[in-house]
N, C-alpha and C positions, 0 to 999 in steps of 0.2 A: 504494500500500500504506500503510495507516494505522499509527500508532504504537500499540504495545500497552502495557497496564499493566505487563506483565512487563519490557519494555524500560525503561520509566520507573523502575520500582523498582530495576533494575540500576544505572542512572546515579545515582540518588539515593543508593544504597548506596555507590558509588564516591566520591561527593562527601563523604559522611559519614565515610568511611574516611581521607581525606587527613589531617585533624588527628591522628587516632589513629596513623597511620603515622609522621608527623613527630615526634609526642611520643615514640614508642618509641625513636627514634634520639636525639633531642635530650636526653632524660633520661640518656643514657649519656655525653654529651659535656660538657666544660666550656665556659663562655662563650668562652674563647679558641679552643678547638677548633672551635666553630661558625663562627668567622671565618676559619679557615685554608683556603686554596685547595689542593687536592691537587696541582695543577700550574699552570703559567702560563696555560693555556687553559681550565681548569675553574673553575666557580663554587664558592664555599664554601656551606655549608648556609644561612648567612644570606643570601647572594646569591640562592640558589634560592628562599628564602622571599620575598625582595623581588620576584623575578620572578613568583611565584605571586600575590602581592598585586596586582601590576600587572595581571595577567591577569584576576583577579576584578573589579577596578575597571572595566577596559575592557569585558569581556564582559558584566558585569552591567548596564552602561548600555545595551548593545545589547538585552539581554533585556527590560529595562524598556521600551525604545522599541517592541519588538515587541508587548508586552502592552498598550501604551497608544495606539499609532498603528496605522492600517490599512495594512499592507504598505508601510512606509516604505523609502526608499532611504537607507542610513546610510553615513557616511564611515568608511572603514577606518582604525583607529588601531592601530598595532603596540604590543603590550604592552611590547616591549623599548624602543621609543622612549619610551613613557609612563614606564617605570621610570626611565629616565635623567633624567626631569624631576622625579622625586620624591627624597626623602631615604631611601627604604625601605632601601637597601643599607647605609646608614651607621647605622641604628638598632640598638640592642641587640636581640638575638634575642628574649628573653622578652616584652618589651612589644609588639614587632612581631607576634610569633606570637599573642599574646592578641587583638590587633586582628583578625588573620586569622580566628581562631576565632569571634569575635563576628560578623564579616561572614558566615562560613560558616553559623552558626546562623540568621541572618536570611534568607539565601538559601534554605536548606533549608525554613524555615518558609513562605516565599513559594511555593516550588515544590511543596510538599506540598498546597497548596490549589488548584492548577491543575486545570482540567477537561481532558479529552482535546482539546477544541477549542482551548483556550488553549495547550496544548503544540504545536499545529500552526500557531499564528500565525507570520507570517513577515516577513522584511525582505530587501531586496537589499543585499548588502555585497560590494564588489569585483566587481560584475557577476554574482554568484551568489545564488540564493535560499537563505536560511537560515531554519530554523524555531527556535522556542524549544528544541524537543527537540534538534535537531542542534547548536545552540550549547552547550547544557548537556552533551550527550554529548562534544563536542569538549573542553570544559573538564575533564570528568571523566577522559577518556583522557590529556589533556595532563598533568594533575596526577599521574596514576598513573605516567606515565613519569618525572616528576621525583621522585616518591617512590622509585621504583626506583633512581634516581641517588643520592638521599640515603642509601638503605639500603646501597648499594655502597661509599659512602665509609667 
């Protein structure tokens, strides 16, 4: 079964919504509140943003590989592991969020130009076939869940 233009538009809309949803919450909180963990096990808004940035970094590299290589086998990299190797969680929210928004604009610009055939390009990651579409859909759904988390804080 092929990927439909409607499905593509849905995931692109979800990706475009992420910065808007985060902005809606962040503008109601002080810089200090953005750093506060609701409990010992939960992430602060800033830590969630750091995680989302790590996900974008990791998954965008996979997408780029799918678009530039013929069915590559890619090494799995956990965004959580990658996040621990960055300073994202220690950055102030506003500049970090600005970087996220710039990255999001660039990703959306790239994705909007893809043909249906390019959305179907694939790679093997952790023994499973992933397409550009399935990877982008995963990113969009993952971000939506974290936006729900931020909104519930």
